[in-house]
C-alpha positions as CSV (number, residue, x, y, z in Angstrom):
1,M,-35.9,-44.2,61.8
2,K,-37.9,-44.9,64.9
3,Q,-38.0,-48.5,66.2
4,I,-40.9,-50.1,68.1
5,N,-41.7,-53.3,69.9
6,A,-38.3,-53.9,71.4
7,V,-39.0,-57.2,73.3
8,K,-36.3,-59.7,74.2
9,G,-33.9,-58.3,71.7
10,V,-36.3,-58.3,68.8
11,R,-36.9,-54.9,67.2
12,R,-39.5,-54.4,64.6
13,L,-38.6,-51.7,62.2
14,A,-41.1,-48.9,61.8
15,D,-43.3,-49.0,58.7
16,T,-42.1,-52.5,57.7
17,N,-42.8,-56.1,58.5
18,I,-39.1,-56.7,58.9
19,K,-37.6,-57.3,62.4
20,A,-34.1,-57.3,63.6
21,R,-33.0,-59.8,66.3
22,P,-29.9,-61.6,67.6
23,Y,-28.8,-64.9,66.1
24,R,-30.6,-68.0,67.3
25,E,-29.4,-71.6,67.2
26,G,-30.5,-73.0,63.8
27,D,-30.1,-69.7,61.8
28,E,-26.8,-70.8,60.3
29,K,-28.4,-72.6,57.3
30,S,-30.3,-69.5,56.3
31,I,-27.3,-67.3,56.9
32,I,-25.1,-69.5,54.8
33,D,-27.7,-69.6,52.0
34,L,-27.9,-65.8,52.0
35,F,-24.1,-65.5,52.0
36,N,-23.7,-67.8,49.1
37,R,-26.4,-66.0,47.0
38,V,-25.2,-62.5,47.8
39,F,-21.4,-63.2,47.3
40,D,-21.8,-66.0,44.7
41,S,-19.7,-68.1,47.0
42,S,-19.8,-71.5,48.7
43,M,-19.3,-71.1,52.4
44,T,-19.8,-74.4,54.3
45,L,-21.2,-75.1,57.7
46,E,-17.8,-76.0,58.8
47,E,-16.4,-72.6,57.8
48,W,-19.3,-70.8,59.5
49,E,-18.8,-72.7,62.7
50,W,-15.1,-72.0,62.6
51,K,-15.8,-68.2,62.4
52,Y,-18.6,-67.9,64.8
53,K,-18.6,-70.8,67.2
54,K,-15.0,-72.1,67.5
55,N,-13.4,-68.7,67.7
56,P,-11.8,-68.5,71.1
57,A,-12.9,-64.9,71.6
58,V,-16.6,-66.0,71.3
59,T,-18.7,-67.0,74.3
60,A,-22.1,-66.7,72.6
61,P,-22.6,-66.2,68.8
62,A,-25.8,-64.2,69.5
63,D,-23.6,-61.5,71.0
64,W,-21.9,-61.0,67.6
65,I,-24.5,-61.7,65.0
66,T,-27.6,-59.7,64.2
67,V,-30.1,-60.7,61.5
68,L,-33.1,-59.1,59.7
69,E,-36.1,-61.4,59.4
70,K,-39.1,-61.2,57.2
71,D,-41.9,-63.7,57.2
72,G,-39.6,-66.2,58.9
73,R,-36.8,-65.7,56.3
74,I,-33.4,-64.1,57.1
75,V,-33.0,-61.2,54.6
76,G,-30.2,-59.3,56.3
77,H,-27.1,-60.0,58.3
78,F,-24.5,-58.0,60.2
79,A,-21.8,-59.8,62.2
80,S,-18.6,-59.0,64.0
81,M,-15.7,-61.4,64.3
82,P,-14.4,-60.7,67.8
83,F,-10.8,-60.7,68.9
84,D,-9.1,-60.5,72.3
85,V,-6.8,-57.5,71.9
86,K,-4.0,-56.0,73.8
87,Y,-4.8,-52.3,74.2
88,K,-2.1,-50.5,76.2
89,N,-1.7,-52.8,79.2
90,K,-5.2,-54.2,79.1
91,T,-7.0,-57.1,77.4
92,V,-10.2,-55.8,75.7
93,K,-12.6,-57.1,73.1
94,S,-12.4,-55.7,69.5
95,G,-14.5,-56.7,66.5
96,Q,-14.1,-56.8,62.8
97,A,-17.3,-56.3,60.8
98,I,-17.6,-59.2,58.3
99,D,-20.3,-60.8,56.1
100,T,-22.5,-57.7,56.0
101,M,-25.3,-58.5,53.6
102,L,-28.9,-57.7,52.5
103,D,-31.1,-59.9,50.3
104,P,-31.0,-58.2,46.9
105,T,-34.5,-59.7,46.0
106,E,-36.0,-57.6,48.8
107,K,-34.8,-54.3,47.3
108,M,-33.6,-53.1,50.7
109,G,-31.5,-50.0,50.8
110,I,-28.9,-48.2,53.0
111,K,-31.6,-47.4,55.6
112,F,-32.0,-51.1,56.4
113,L,-28.2,-51.5,56.7
114,Y,-28.1,-48.5,59.1
115,E,-31.0,-50.0,61.2
116,L,-29.3,-53.4,61.2
117,Y,-26.0,-51.8,62.4
118,K,-27.8,-49.9,65.2
119,C,-29.5,-53.1,66.4
120,H,-26.1,-54.9,66.2
121,L,-24.5,-52.2,68.4
122,A,-27.3,-52.9,71.0
123,A,-26.2,-56.5,71.3
124,N,-25.1,-58.0,74.7
125,T,-21.4,-57.6,73.9
126,R,-20.1,-54.3,72.5
127,P,-16.4,-54.1,71.7
128,L,-14.5,-50.9,72.7
129,F,-13.6,-50.4,69.1
130,G,-13.7,-52.2,65.8
131,F,-11.4,-52.3,62.8
132,G,-11.4,-53.7,59.3
133,F,-10.1,-53.4,55.7
134,P,-13.1,-52.2,53.6
135,N,-12.9,-51.5,49.9
136,E,-13.4,-48.0,48.7
137,K,-17.1,-48.3,48.2
138,A,-17.7,-50.0,51.5
139,Y,-15.5,-47.4,53.3
140,L,-17.6,-44.5,51.9
141,I,-20.8,-46.1,53.0
142,G,-19.3,-47.0,56.4
143,K,-18.0,-43.4,56.9
144,K,-21.4,-41.9,56.1
145,F,-23.6,-44.3,58.1
146,L,-21.6,-46.5,60.4
147,G,-19.0,-44.2,62.0
148,Y,-15.9,-45.4,60.1
149,Q,-12.8,-43.4,60.6
150,N,-9.6,-43.7,58.5
151,L,-6.9,-45.3,60.7
152,G,-4.2,-45.3,58.0
153,E,-2.7,-47.7,55.5
154,F,-1.9,-51.3,55.6
155,V,1.1,-51.4,53.3
156,Q,2.0,-54.6,51.3
157,L,5.8,-54.7,51.2
158,F,7.3,-56.4,48.2
159,K,10.5,-58.3,47.5
160,R,11.4,-59.8,44.1
161,F,13.0,-63.2,43.6
162,S,12.8,-63.5,39.8
163,L,12.2,-61.3,36.7
164,R,9.9,-64.0,35.2
165,S,6.5,-62.4,36.0
166,A,7.7,-58.8,35.2
167,V,9.1,-59.9,31.8
168,K,6.1,-62.0,31.0
169,R,3.7,-59.1,31.8
170,R,5.7,-56.7,29.6
171,F,6.4,-59.2,26.7
172,P,3.5,-61.7,26.8
173,N,4.6,-63.5,23.6
174,I,8.2,-64.1,24.8
175,P,9.3,-67.8,24.0
176,S,9.1,-70.0,27.0
177,F,12.7,-71.1,26.8
178,M,13.9,-67.5,26.9
179,L,11.6,-66.8,29.9
180,N,13.1,-69.9,31.7
181,I,16.6,-68.6,31.2
182,I,15.7,-65.2,32.5
183,H,14.0,-66.8,35.5
184,R,17.0,-69.0,36.4
185,L,19.6,-66.2,36.1
186,S,17.5,-63.6,37.9
187,R,16.6,-66.0,40.7
188,K,20.3,-66.8,41.3
189,F,21.0,-63.0,41.4
190,F,18.2,-62.1,43.8
191,S,19.0,-65.1,46.1
192,L,22.4,-63.6,46.8
193,S,20.7,-61.0,48.9
194,V,19.4,-63.5,51.4
195,K,21.7,-63.6,54.5
196,E,21.1,-66.4,57.0
197,D,21.2,-65.7,60.7
198,N,22.7,-68.7,62.5
199,R,22.0,-67.5,66.1
200,Y,18.7,-69.3,66.0
201,L,17.3,-72.7,65.0
202,T,14.3,-72.0,62.8
203,E,12.3,-75.2,62.5
204,E,8.9,-76.0,60.9
205,A,6.0,-76.9,63.2
206,N,2.5,-78.2,62.9
207,D,1.0,-76.1,65.7
208,F,1.6,-74.0,68.7
209,D,2.1,-75.2,72.3
210,D,2.3,-73.5,75.7
211,R,5.7,-72.0,74.9
212,I,4.0,-69.5,72.6
213,N,2.2,-68.0,75.6
214,V,5.6,-67.4,77.1
215,L,6.8,-65.7,73.9
216,W,3.6,-63.5,73.9
217,D,4.3,-62.4,77.5
218,K,7.9,-61.4,76.7
219,A,7.3,-59.7,73.3
220,K,3.9,-58.1,73.6
221,E,5.2,-54.8,74.9
222,R,6.7,-54.1,71.4
223,F,3.2,-53.2,70.3
224,G,0.5,-51.0,71.8
225,I,-2.6,-52.5,70.1
226,T,-2.6,-56.0,68.6
227,V,-4.6,-59.2,68.6
228,I,-3.4,-61.4,71.5
229,R,-1.3,-64.1,69.9
230,N,-1.5,-66.9,72.3
231,K,-1.7,-70.6,71.7
232,D,-5.5,-70.8,71.5
233,Y,-5.8,-68.0,69.0
234,L,-2.9,-69.1,66.8
235,N,-4.1,-72.7,66.6
236,W,-7.7,-71.6,65.9
237,R,-6.5,-69.3,63.1
238,Y,-3.7,-71.2,61.4
239,K,-3.5,-74.9,62.4
240,D,-4.4,-77.3,59.6
241,K,-5.3,-74.3,57.3
242,G,-2.5,-74.8,54.7
243,F,0.0,-72.4,56.2
244,K,3.6,-73.1,56.9
245,I,4.7,-72.4,60.5
246,F,8.3,-71.7,61.5
247,L,9.6,-71.2,65.0
248,A,12.8,-69.4,66.0
249,K,14.3,-71.2,68.9
250,Q,17.3,-71.1,71.3
251,G,17.3,-74.4,73.1
252,E,13.6,-75.1,73.7
253,E,12.7,-71.5,74.2
254,I,10.7,-69.9,71.3
255,H,11.8,-66.4,70.4
256,G,9.4,-65.8,67.5
257,Y,7.3,-67.4,64.8
258,I,6.5,-66.7,61.1
259,L,3.6,-68.0,59.1
260,L,3.9,-68.4,55.3
261,R,1.6,-69.2,52.4
262,I,2.3,-69.7,48.7
263,G,-0.2,-68.7,46.2
264,V,-0.8,-67.3,42.7
265,R,-1.5,-63.7,41.9
266,D,-1.9,-62.4,38.3
267,D,-0.1,-65.5,36.9
268,A,2.8,-65.0,39.3
269,K,3.8,-67.3,42.1
270,V,3.7,-65.4,45.3
271,G,5.1,-66.0,48.8
272,Y,3.0,-64.3,51.5
273,I,4.3,-63.6,55.0
274,V,0.9,-64.0,56.6
275,D,2.0,-63.2,60.2
276,I,5.2,-62.6,62.0
277,F,5.7,-62.0,65.8
278,S,8.9,-62.2,67.6
279,R,11.3,-60.7,70.1
280,K,13.4,-58.1,68.3
281,D,16.6,-60.1,68.2
282,A,14.9,-63.0,66.4
283,T,13.2,-61.2,63.5
284,D,16.1,-61.3,61.1
285,A,16.4,-65.1,61.5
286,L,12.7,-65.6,60.8
287,L,12.8,-63.4,57.7
288,A,15.9,-65.2,56.4
289,R,14.2,-68.6,56.8
290,A,11.0,-67.3,55.1
291,L,13.0,-66.0,52.1
292,K,14.9,-69.2,51.8
293,V,11.6,-71.1,51.7
294,F,10.2,-68.9,49.0
295,I,13.3,-69.4,46.9
296,E,13.0,-73.2,47.4
297,H,9.4,-73.0,46.2
298,D,10.3,-71.0,43.1
299,V,8.2,-67.9,43.9
300,D,8.4,-64.8,41.7
301,F,8.1,-62.3,44.6
302,A,7.1,-62.1,48.3
303,L,4.6,-59.8,50.1
304,C,4.2,-58.9,53.7
305,G,1.4,-56.8,55.0
306,L,1.9,-54.4,57.9
307,V,0.4,-51.2,59.2
308,K,2.4,-48.3,57.8
309,G,4.9,-47.4,60.5
310,D,4.8,-50.7,62.3
311,V,7.9,-51.3,64.4
312,M,8.7,-54.4,62.2
313,E,8.6,-52.4,59.0
314,K,12.3,-51.4,59.4
315,D,13.2,-55.1,59.7
316,L,11.5,-55.8,56.4
317,L,13.2,-52.9,54.7
318,V,16.6,-54.2,55.9
319,A,15.7,-57.6,54.5
320,G,15.2,-56.1,51.1
321,F,11.5,-55.5,51.0
322,R,10.1,-52.2,49.6
323,R,6.9,-50.5,48.6
324,H,5.9,-51.2,45.0
325,K,3.7,-48.9,43.0
326,D,1.7,-51.8,41.6
327,V,0.9,-53.3,45.0
328,K,-1.6,-51.0,46.5
329,P,-2.0,-50.5,50.3
330,L,-5.3,-51.4,52.0
331,Q,-7.2,-48.8,53.9
332,I,-7.8,-49.5,57.6
333,A,-11.1,-48.3,59.1
334,C,-11.7,-47.9,62.8
335,V,-15.0,-47.5,64.6
336,L,-15.0,-46.2,68.2
337,T,-18.0,-47.7,70.0
338,S,-17.2,-46.7,73.6
339,D,-16.2,-43.5,75.4
340,G,-14.0,-45.5,77.7
341,I,-10.9,-45.4,75.5
342,D,-8.1,-43.0,74.6
343,R,-9.2,-41.8,71.1
344,N,-5.8,-40.3,70.3
345,Y,-4.0,-43.5,71.2
346,I,-6.4,-45.7,69.2
347,M,-6.2,-43.5,66.1
348,K,-2.4,-43.4,66.0
349,A,-1.6,-46.0,63.4
350,T,1.9,-46.7,64.7
351,N,0.5,-48.1,67.9
352,W,-1.0,-51.0,65.9
353,H,0.4,-54.3,64.8
354,L,-1.8,-56.1,62.2
355,S,-1.0,-58.8,59.7
356,Y,-2.6,-60.5,56.7
357,G,-3.9,-62.9,59.3
358,E,-6.4,-60.3,60.5
359,V,-7.6,-59.6,56.9
360,D,-11.0,-61.3,56.5
361,G,-10.9,-63.9,53.7
362,F,-7.1,-64.2,53.6
């Protein structure tokens, strides 16, 4: 579809009175209102600012947000959440498409989404590549119109700590006293598989300090492509967000960290390993501490998400994690937006290290 009147970043779409333009200061209220209507949600201004203004990879929100405007109203939105990423031995910008939406009352179709995406790519900052975790429907649309390519699977490795949830799912009318007995006995059995590693002190922390930058510099070569896990990023992403932070230390030197969250999934209590990053020798100690925490918090099972073939997957398997037929992997989509990259390197999934922390909405 031809575009006309491209002036100062504003593009009026042919044959419509709708124009695409970069974000402007003050748009956030309309964007939030549209988001909450489209997704039946309750995003707050604080959450929006955290995503798009406080993100350490952002210099100007207008570089990462494009809107469709009709009669002064925002009726469409395409945004990328930027990340500073290690790509081979370079630091580059990558982006994850999030909060893509069209006002349903305007009856806009895929052609508007396509035009919105093209205008977004013409923004001031274009990442070398993008990635994300679309559902099946979004992936098919993205593949047809937005250049999505299948990078591989983000597997969710599983470790059980109790038979409680499995028995309850199979026998929903089981008396509670019997379920409690099964839970206590099975938890004791599964806890025997947790082996502690006393080479490291693993202590809980509230945030990350400059020592984490030293860890990043020493451990980053384990991975070809990954979000740069420095102090600024980790504090922005996890500090005061309800996650448990544990550090593996020898003296005052940090050899690794692990981030945990406990939640509920299908009436089961679940322990999530949200992120793990370490020097190779510290991984076992961090996993042992995580499993101990999950046992103390009475979880039914634990999950850890990694790209299939991640170098850390072997450590999880040794710790007793496995793939479970009822815990489906997520598909990873990749979009190449520049010719200045090694396509074969980008599209080799085992070069990537991603965690639940990079999954939007987790």
